[in-house]
Biopython code that builds the backbone (N, CA, C, O; Angstrom):
import numpy as np
from Bio.PDB.StructureBuilder import StructureBuilder

atoms = [
    (1, "MET", "N", (121.868, 60.706, 212.489)),
    (1, "MET", "CA", (121.133, 60.764, 213.475)),
    (1, "MET", "C", (120.746, 62.687, 212.871)),
    (1, "MET", "O", (121.583, 63.536, 212.565)),
    (2, "HIS", "N", (118.989, 62.843, 212.890)),
    (2, "HIS", "CA", (119.016, 63.726, 212.365)),
    (2, "HIS", "C", (117.254, 64.067, 213.649)),
    (2, "HIS", "O", (116.220, 63.403, 213.575)),
    (3, "ASN", "N", (117.452, 64.977, 214.414)),
    (3, "ASN", "CA", (116.803, 65.726, 215.516)),
    (3, "ASN", "C", (116.029, 66.865, 214.425)),
    (3, "ASN", "O", (116.400, 67.544, 213.467)),
    (4, "HIS", "N", (115.207, 66.721, 214.901)),
    (4, "HIS", "CA", (114.180, 68.586, 214.983)),
    (4, "HIS", "C", (113.235, 68.749, 215.742)),
    (4, "HIS", "O", (112.213, 68.065, 215.698)),
    (5, "TRP", "N", (113.476, 69.823, 216.669)),
    (5, "TRP", "CA", (112.570, 70.303, 218.131)),
    (5, "TRP", "C", (111.676, 71.958, 217.296)),
    (5, "TRP", "O", (111.789, 72.354, 216.136)),
    (6, "ILE", "N", (110.876, 72.545, 218.413)),
    (6, "ILE", "CA", (110.225, 73.097, 217.242)),
    (6, "ILE", "C", (109.582, 73.549, 218.876)),
    (6, "ILE", "O", (108.921, 72.886, 219.675)),
    (7, "ILE", "N", (110.204, 75.238, 218.950)),
    (7, "ILE", "CA", (109.551, 75.667, 220.138)),
    (7, "ILE", "C", (107.974, 76.469, 219.860)),
    (7, "ILE", "O", (107.717, 77.426, 219.129)),
    (8, "ASP", "N", (107.206, 75.774, 220.626)),
    (8, "ASP", "CA", (105.869, 76.128, 220.527)),
    (8, "ASP", "C", (105.296, 77.238, 222.004)),
    (8, "ASP", "O", (105.086, 76.948, 223.181)),
    (9, "LEU", "N", (105.201, 78.463, 221.300)),
    (9, "LEU", "CA", (104.842, 79.539, 222.555)),
    (9, "LEU", "C", (103.393, 79.809, 222.422)),
    (9, "LEU", "O", (102.684, 79.950, 221.426)),
    (10, "ASN", "N", (103.157, 79.842, 223.614)),
    (10, "ASN", "CA", (101.324, 80.116, 224.029)),
    (10, "ASN", "C", (101.289, 81.073, 225.332)),
    (10, "ASN", "O", (101.828, 80.695, 226.372)),
    (11, "PHE", "N", (100.604, 82.392, 225.240)),
    (11, "PHE", "CA", (99.901, 82.863, 225.633)),
    (11, "PHE", "C", (99.372, 83.182, 225.980)),
    (11, "PHE", "O", (98.376, 83.166, 225.255)),
    (12, "GLU", "N", (99.105, 83.851, 227.284)),
    (12, "GLU", "CA", (97.957, 84.139, 227.856)),
    (12, "GLU", "C", (98.154, 86.170, 228.534)),
    (12, "GLU", "O", (98.971, 86.740, 229.256)),
    (13, "GLU", "N", (96.779, 86.650, 227.702)),
    (13, "GLU", "CA", (96.904, 87.702, 228.575)),
    (13, "GLU", "C", (95.323, 88.637, 229.244)),
    (13, "GLU", "O", (94.113, 88.475, 229.085)),
    (14, "ASP", "N", (95.826, 89.213, 229.699)),
    (14, "ASP", "CA", (94.952, 89.928, 230.246)),
    (14, "ASP", "C", (95.228, 91.577, 230.448)),
    (14, "ASP", "O", (96.320, 92.019, 230.091)),
    (15, "GLU", "N", (94.385, 92.328, 230.930)),
    (15, "GLU", "CA", (94.872, 94.081, 230.301)),
    (15, "GLU", "C", (96.067, 94.384, 231.294)),
    (15, "GLU", "O", (96.640, 95.419, 230.952)),
    (16, "ASN", "N", (96.586, 93.832, 232.355)),
    (16, "ASN", "CA", (97.532, 93.650, 233.183)),
    (16, "ASN", "C", (98.761, 93.075, 232.903)),
    (16, "ASN", "O", (99.755, 93.683, 233.302)),
    (17, "ARG", "N", (98.907, 92.039, 232.307)),
    (17, "ARG", "CA", (99.699, 91.208, 231.948)),
    (17, "ARG", "C", (99.941, 90.061, 231.011)),
    (17, "ARG", "O", (98.950, 89.339, 231.111)),
    (18, "THR", "N", (100.781, 89.552, 230.151)),
    (18, "THR", "CA", (100.884, 88.507, 229.638)),
    (18, "THR", "C", (101.981, 87.554, 229.881)),
    (18, "THR", "O", (103.127, 87.794, 230.260)),
    (19, "ALA", "N", (101.402, 86.390, 229.585)),
    (19, "ALA", "CA", (102.167, 84.995, 230.120)),
    (19, "ALA", "C", (102.453, 84.568, 228.998)),
    (19, "ALA", "O", (101.838, 84.771, 227.951)),
    (20, "CYS", "N", (103.761, 83.721, 229.223)),
    (20, "CYS", "CA", (103.819, 82.755, 228.323)),
    (20, "CYS", "C", (104.891, 81.090, 228.397)),
    (20, "CYS", "O", (106.007, 80.810, 228.832)),
    (21, "THR", "N", (104.146, 80.581, 227.935)),
    (21, "THR", "CA", (104.898, 79.404, 228.755)),
    (21, "THR", "C", (105.270, 78.522, 226.645)),
    (21, "THR", "O", (104.442, 78.436, 225.738)),
    (22, "ALA", "N", (106.882, 78.037, 226.629)),
    (22, "ALA", "CA", (107.497, 78.288, 225.557)),
    (22, "ALA", "C", (107.770, 76.010, 226.018)),
    (22, "ALA", "O", (108.071, 75.416, 227.054)),
    (23, "THR", "N", (107.553, 75.694, 225.065)),
    (23, "THR", "CA", (107.667, 74.145, 224.958)),
    (23, "THR", "C", (108.217, 73.676, 224.028)),
    (23, "THR", "O", (108.039, 73.993, 222.852)),
    (24, "LEU", "N", (108.948, 72.867, 224.447)),
    (24, "LEU", "CA", (109.963, 71.747, 223.329)),
    (24, "LEU", "C", (108.890, 70.280, 222.660)),
    (24, "LEU", "O", (108.356, 69.279, 223.137)),
    (25, "ASN", "N", (109.030, 70.984, 221.215)),
    (25, "ASN", "CA", (108.002, 69.700, 220.588)),
    (25, "ASN", "C", (108.905, 69.212, 219.829)),
    (25, "ASN", "O", (109.803, 69.970, 219.461)),
    (26, "GLY", "N", (108.904, 67.511, 219.299)),
    (26, "GLY", "CA", (109.688, 67.151, 218.190)),
    (26, "GLY", "C", (109.853, 65.731, 218.869)),
    (26, "GLY", "O", (109.982, 65.561, 220.081)),
    (27, "PHE", "N", (109.827, 64.639, 217.814)),
    (27, "PHE", "CA", (110.842, 63.047, 218.069)),
    (27, "PHE", "C", (112.016, 63.474, 219.475)),
    (27, "PHE", "O", (112.577, 64.562, 219.345)),
    (28, "SER", "N", (112.255, 62.901, 220.361)),
    (28, "SER", "CA", (113.473, 62.872, 221.248)),
    (28, "SER", "C", (113.670, 64.019, 222.348)),
    (28, "SER", "O", (114.312, 64.109, 223.395)),
    (29, "ALA", "N", (113.136, 64.540, 221.891)),
    (29, "ALA", "CA", (112.368, 66.637, 223.109)),
    (29, "ALA", "C", (112.243, 66.086, 224.030)),
    (29, "ALA", "O", (111.555, 65.113, 224.341)),
    (30, "PRO", "N", (113.302, 67.034, 224.820)),
    (30, "PRO", "CA", (113.604, 66.551, 225.939)),
    (30, "PRO", "C", (111.948, 67.587, 226.928)),
    (30, "PRO", "O", (111.566, 68.698, 226.560)),
    (31, "GLY", "N", (111.329, 66.812, 228.095)),
    (31, "GLY", "CA", (110.270, 67.121, 227.857)),
    (31, "GLY", "C", (110.282, 68.229, 229.446)),
    (31, "GLY", "O", (110.144, 67.944, 230.636)),
    (32, "VAL", "N", (110.557, 69.762, 228.595)),
    (32, "VAL", "CA", (111.051, 70.801, 229.898)),
    (32, "VAL", "C", (110.628, 72.207, 229.245)),
    (32, "VAL", "O", (110.917, 72.310, 228.053)),
    (33, "LYS", "N", (110.166, 73.000, 229.678)),
    (33, "LYS", "CA", (108.971, 74.004, 229.518)),
    (33, "LYS", "C", (109.666, 74.904, 229.797)),
    (33, "LYS", "O", (110.799, 74.574, 230.146)),
    (34, "GLY", "N", (109.358, 76.365, 229.783)),
    (34, "GLY", "CA", (110.200, 77.374, 230.160)),
    (34, "GLY", "C", (108.801, 78.654, 230.208)),
    (34, "GLY", "O", (107.859, 78.790, 229.428)),
    (35, "VAL", "N", (109.051, 79.190, 231.055)),
    (35, "VAL", "CA", (107.864, 80.739, 231.393)),
    (35, "VAL", "C", (108.345, 81.702, 231.218)),
    (35, "VAL", "O", (109.560, 81.886, 231.148)),
    (36, "GLY", "N", (107.338, 82.659, 231.093)),
    (36, "GLY", "CA", (107.748, 84.191, 230.956)),
    (36, "GLY", "C", (106.690, 85.620, 231.334)),
    (36, "GLY", "O", (105.912, 86.079, 230.498)),
    (37, "ILE", "N", (106.800, 86.014, 232.312)),
    (37, "ILE", "CA", (105.712, 87.072, 231.944)),
    (37, "ILE", "C", (105.950, 88.023, 232.082)),
    (37, "ILE", "O", (106.892, 88.360, 232.801)),
    (38, "ALA", "N", (105.066, 88.986, 231.344)),
    (38, "ALA", "CA", (105.725, 90.618, 231.264)),
    (38, "ALA", "C", (104.547, 91.368, 231.800)),
    (38, "ALA", "O", (103.376, 91.067, 231.570)),
    (39, "ARG", "N", (104.860, 92.141, 232.367)),
    (39, "ARG", "CA", (103.717, 93.454, 233.384)),
    (39, "ARG", "C", (103.507, 95.042, 232.905)),
    (39, "ARG", "O", (104.334, 95.928, 232.690)),
    (40, "ARG", "N", (102.442, 95.029, 232.850)),
    (40, "ARG", "CA", (102.539, 96.088, 232.231)),
    (40, "ARG", "C", (102.395, 97.371, 233.384)),
    (40, "ARG", "O", (101.826, 97.317, 234.475)),
    (41, "ASN", "N", (103.188, 98.664, 232.690)),
    (41, "ASN", "CA", (103.169, 99.919, 233.822)),
    (41, "ASN", "C", (102.180, 100.122, 233.762)),
    (41, "ASN", "O", (101.673, 99.704, 232.721)),
    (42, "PRO", "N", (101.220, 100.852, 234.734)),
    (42, "PRO", "CA", (99.892, 100.784, 234.885)),
    (42, "PRO", "C", (99.820, 102.365, 233.561)),
    (42, "PRO", "O", (99.110, 102.486, 232.563)),
    (43, "ASP", "N", (100.722, 103.190, 234.064)),
    (43, "ASP", "CA", (100.949, 104.275, 233.296)),
    (43, "ASP", "C", (101.039, 103.897, 231.720)),
    (43, "ASP", "O", (100.297, 104.500, 230.945)),
    (44, "ASP", "N", (101.892, 102.958, 231.255)),
    (44, "ASP", "CA", (102.047, 102.948, 229.685)),
    (44, "ASP", "C", (100.486, 102.498, 228.915)),
    (44, "ASP", "O", (99.719, 101.737, 229.506)),
    (45, "SER", "N", (100.274, 102.861, 228.050)),
    (45, "SER", "CA", (98.806, 102.644, 227.181)),
    (45, "SER", "C", (99.576, 100.849, 226.545)),
    (45, "SER", "O", (100.742, 100.498, 226.359)),
    (46, "PRO", "N", (98.161, 100.069, 226.373)),
    (46, "PRO", "CA", (98.826, 99.052, 226.081)),
    (46, "PRO", "C", (98.472, 98.635, 225.124)),
    (46, "PRO", "O", (97.516, 98.948, 224.414)),
    (47, "ASP", "N", (99.912, 97.200, 224.941)),
    (47, "ASP", "CA", (100.458, 97.178, 223.667)),
    (47, "ASP", "C", (100.662, 95.968, 223.662)),
    (47, "ASP", "O", (101.602, 95.646, 224.389)),
    (48, "SER", "N", (99.798, 94.537, 222.747)),
    (48, "SER", "CA", (100.028, 93.602, 223.246)),
    (48, "SER", "C", (100.758, 93.148, 222.373)),
    (48, "SER", "O", (100.911, 91.949, 222.606)),
    (49, "THR", "N", (101.553, 93.596, 221.067)),
    (49, "THR", "CA", (102.876, 93.292, 220.795)),
    (49, "THR", "C", (103.944, 92.812, 221.863)),
    (49, "THR", "O", (104.357, 91.665, 222.033)),
    (50, "ILE", "N", (104.282, 93.938, 222.524)),
    (50, "ILE", "CA", (105.417, 94.468, 223.015)),
    (50, "ILE", "C", (105.173, 92.937, 224.263)),
    (50, "ILE", "O", (105.889, 91.936, 224.236)),
    (51, "GLY", "N", (104.094, 93.141, 225.167)),
    (51, "GLY", "CA", (104.360, 92.176, 226.010)),
    (51, "GLY", "C", (104.177, 90.844, 225.739)),
    (51, "GLY", "O", (104.290, 89.904, 226.526)),
    (52, "GLU", "N", (103.776, 90.813, 224.125)),
    (52, "GLU", "CA", (104.151, 89.455, 223.694)),
    (52, "GLU", "C", (105.487, 88.589, 223.502)),
    (52, "GLU", "O", (105.789, 87.451, 223.860)),
    (53, "GLU", "N", (106.233, 89.693, 222.719)),
    (53, "GLU", "CA", (107.767, 89.811, 223.050)),
    (53, "GLU", "C", (108.812, 89.626, 224.039)),
    (53, "GLU", "O", (109.815, 88.913, 223.993)),
    (54, "LEU", "N", (108.319, 90.526, 225.081)),
    (54, "LEU", "CA", (109.243, 90.334, 226.215)),
    (54, "LEU", "C", (108.894, 89.140, 227.134)),
    (54, "LEU", "O", (109.829, 88.639, 227.759)),
    (55, "ALA", "N", (107.866, 88.718, 227.261)),
    (55, "ALA", "CA", (106.831, 87.571, 227.427)),
    (55, "ALA", "C", (107.622, 86.390, 227.203)),
    (55, "ALA", "O", (108.105, 85.650, 228.060)),
    (56, "ALA", "N", (107.700, 86.299, 225.923)),
    (56, "ALA", "CA", (108.620, 85.401, 225.110)),
    (56, "ALA", "C", (109.996, 85.462, 225.284)),
    (56, "ALA", "O", (110.542, 84.433, 224.885)),
    (57, "ALA", "N", (110.571, 86.093, 225.626)),
    (57, "ALA", "CA", (111.653, 86.409, 225.299)),
    (57, "ALA", "C", (111.787, 85.757, 226.929)),
    (57, "ALA", "O", (112.520, 84.842, 227.303)),
    (58, "ARG", "N", (111.047, 86.372, 227.536)),
    (58, "ARG", "CA", (111.704, 85.483, 229.181)),
    (58, "ARG", "C", (111.478, 84.141, 229.319)),
    (58, "ARG", "O", (112.177, 83.375, 229.984)),
    (59, "ALA", "N", (110.442, 83.840, 228.653)),
    (59, "ALA", "CA", (109.836, 82.234, 228.350)),
    (59, "ALA", "C", (110.943, 81.398, 227.940)),
    (59, "ALA", "O", (111.090, 80.265, 228.399)),
    (60, "CYS", "N", (112.183, 82.215, 226.600)),
    (60, "CYS", "CA", (112.176, 80.901, 226.139)),
    (60, "CYS", "C", (114.161, 81.161, 226.483)),
    (60, "CYS", "O", (115.132, 80.605, 225.970)),
    (61, "SER", "N", (114.037, 82.471, 227.786)),
    (61, "SER", "CA", (115.687, 81.713, 228.676)),
    (61, "SER", "C", (115.642, 81.321, 229.714)),
    (61, "SER", "O", (116.652, 81.045, 230.361)),
    (62, "ASN", "N", (113.968, 81.143, 230.318)),
    (62, "ASN", "CA", (113.592, 80.082, 231.157)),
    (62, "ASN", "C", (114.038, 78.691, 230.598)),
    (62, "ASN", "O", (114.943, 77.930, 230.940)),
    (63, "LEU", "N", (112.965, 78.615, 229.494)),
    (63, "LEU", "CA", (113.024, 77.116, 228.471)),
    (63, "LEU", "C", (115.181, 76.790, 228.336)),
    (63, "LEU", "O", (115.618, 75.641, 228.284)),
    (64, "ALA", "N", (116.098, 78.002, 228.308)),
    (64, "ALA", "CA", (117.228, 77.817, 227.919)),
    (64, "ALA", "C", (117.769, 77.160, 229.119)),
    (64, "ALA", "O", (118.466, 76.150, 229.020)),
    (65, "HIS", "N", (117.531, 77.596, 230.034)),
    (65, "HIS", "CA", (118.048, 77.491, 231.592)),
    (65, "HIS", "C", (117.732, 76.287, 231.842)),
    (65, "HIS", "O", (118.668, 75.542, 232.134)),
    (66, "GLU", "N", (116.597, 75.816, 231.816)),
    (66, "GLU", "CA", (116.062, 74.242, 231.711)),
    (66, "GLU", "C", (116.741, 73.070, 230.938)),
    (66, "GLU", "O", (116.559, 71.894, 231.257)),
    (67, "LEU", "N", (117.512, 73.452, 229.933)),
    (67, "LEU", "CA", (117.689, 72.744, 229.040)),
    (67, "LEU", "C", (118.880, 72.631, 229.362)),
    (67, "LEU", "O", (119.285, 71.468, 229.372)),
    (68, "ILE", "N", (119.959, 73.796, 229.766)),
    (68, "ILE", "CA", (121.033, 72.926, 230.678)),
    (68, "ILE", "C", (120.930, 72.654, 232.026)),
    (68, "ILE", "O", (121.896, 72.037, 232.475)),
    (69, "ASN", "N", (119.898, 72.973, 232.948)),
    (69, "ASN", "CA", (120.046, 72.265, 233.764)),
    (69, "ASN", "C", (119.831, 70.539, 233.510)),
    (69, "ASN", "O", (120.599, 69.718, 234.012)),
    (70, "LYS", "N", (118.621, 70.149, 232.621)),
    (70, "LYS", "CA", (118.316, 69.021, 232.301)),
    (70, "LYS", "C", (120.134, 68.164, 231.647)),
    (70, "LYS", "O", (120.507, 67.123, 232.187)),
    (71, "ALA", "N", (120.981, 68.816, 230.522)),
    (71, "ALA", "CA", (121.679, 68.482, 230.447)),
    (71, "ALA", "C", (122.857, 68.448, 231.782)),
    (71, "ALA", "O", (123.420, 67.360, 231.904)),
    (72, "ALA", "N", (123.149, 69.227, 232.491)),
    (72, "ALA", "CA", (123.687, 69.005, 233.483)),
    (72, "ALA", "C", (123.578, 67.502, 234.340)),
    (72, "ALA", "O", (124.442, 66.629, 234.422)),
    (73, "SER", "N", (122.030, 67.534, 235.016)),
    (73, "SER", "CA", (121.599, 66.546, 235.303)),
    (73, "SER", "C", (122.542, 65.443, 235.069)),
    (73, "SER", "O", (123.500, 65.008, 235.709)),
    (74, "GLY", "N", (121.833, 65.038, 233.664)),
    (74, "GLY", "CA", (122.548, 63.871, 232.505)),
    (74, "GLY", "C", (124.299, 63.265, 232.872)),
    (74, "GLY", "O", (125.024, 62.293, 233.085)),
    (75, "ILE", "N", (124.195, 64.769, 232.726)),
    (75, "ILE", "CA", (126.215, 64.228, 233.181)),
    (75, "ILE", "C", (126.856, 64.073, 234.151)),
    (75, "ILE", "O", (128.009, 63.641, 234.166)),
    (76, "GLU", "N", (126.086, 64.460, 235.270)),
    (76, "GLU", "CA", (126.238, 64.328, 237.151)),
    (76, "GLU", "C", (125.819, 62.816, 237.115)),
    (76, "GLU", "O", (126.203, 62.200, 238.109)),
    (77, "THR", "N", (124.954, 61.903, 235.976)),
    (77, "THR", "CA", (123.942, 60.665, 236.467)),
    (77, "THR", "C", (124.569, 59.599, 235.350)),
    (77, "THR", "O", (124.179, 58.506, 234.940)),
    (78, "ARG", "N", (125.956, 60.599, 234.995)),
    (78, "ARG", "CA", (126.786, 59.670, 234.214)),
    (78, "ARG", "C", (128.136, 59.231, 234.790)),
    (78, "ARG", "O", (128.683, 58.129, 234.754)),
    (79, "THR", "N", (128.622, 60.686, 235.470)),
    (79, "THR", "CA", (129.841, 60.650, 235.829)),
    (79, "THR", "C", (130.597, 60.530, 237.317)),
    (79, "THR", "O", (131.693, 60.228, 237.788)),
    (80, "HIS", "N", (128.908, 61.091, 237.854)),
    (80, "HIS", "CA", (129.175, 60.416, 239.087)),
    (80, "HIS", "C", (129.407, 61.829, 239.577)),
    (80, "HIS", "O", (129.152, 61.841, 240.781)),
    (81, "GLU", "N", (129.802, 63.084, 239.131)),
    (81, "GLU", "CA", (130.186, 63.835, 239.431)),
    (81, "GLU", "C", (129.881, 65.840, 239.187)),
    (81, "GLU", "O", (129.971, 66.376, 238.083)),
    (82, "ALA", "N", (129.680, 66.283, 239.945)),
    (82, "ALA", "CA", (128.910, 67.523, 240.016)),
    (82, "ALA", "C", (129.708, 68.385, 238.410)),
    (82, "ALA", "O", (130.899, 68.620, 238.206)),
    (83, "ALA", "N", (128.603, 68.653, 237.591)),
    (83, "ALA", "CA", (129.049, 68.866, 236.086)),
    (83, "ALA", "C", (128.926, 70.600, 236.194)),
    (83, "ALA", "O", (128.017, 70.898, 236.969)),
    (84, "HIS", "N", (129.492, 71.581, 235.714)),
    (84, "HIS", "CA", (129.429, 72.699, 235.353)),
    (84, "HIS", "C", (129.659, 73.023, 234.484)),
    (84, "HIS", "O", (130.816, 73.271, 234.145)),
    (85, "LEU", "N", (128.657, 73.156, 233.761)),
    (85, "LEU", "CA", (128.461, 74.238, 232.585)),
    (85, "LEU", "C", (127.938, 75.330, 232.820)),
    (85, "LEU", "O", (127.196, 75.590, 233.766)),
    (86, "ILE", "N", (128.414, 76.287, 231.682)),
    (86, "ILE", "CA", (128.540, 77.962, 232.035)),
    (86, "ILE", "C", (127.178, 78.264, 230.967)),
    (86, "ILE", "O", (126.931, 77.278, 230.272)),
    (87, "PHE", "N", (126.553, 79.078, 230.803)),
    (87, "PHE", "CA", (125.628, 79.517, 230.314)),
    (87, "PHE", "C", (125.630, 81.095, 230.203)),
    (87, "PHE", "O", (124.676, 81.679, 229.690)),
]
sb = StructureBuilder()
sb.init_structure("model")
sb.init_model(0)
sb.init_chain("A")
sb.init_seg("    ")
for serial, (resi, resn, name, xyz) in enumerate(atoms, 1):
    if name == "N":
        sb.init_residue(resn, " ", resi, " ")
    sb.init_atom(name, np.array(xyz, "f"), 0.0, 1.0, " ", f" {name:<3s}", serial, name[0])
structure = sb.get_structure()
């Protein structure tokens, strides 16, 4: 069996913040997504690249935690015991 999941990153920006949503797409991809936000310090000059990188990193980190939670829930459903997954 071969699965291929793609992480799709979508950004929304204004002059003070960048938000990113990370969504998994692909055959049998679990229905989870992650969200990350980067806020610009008012004393800093605008740089959309830095905001996107930070927001994307936070969204992917959140996505990873959501995947672990989904896996733990699946384990608990099958074993009827608490799952102890470490991230």
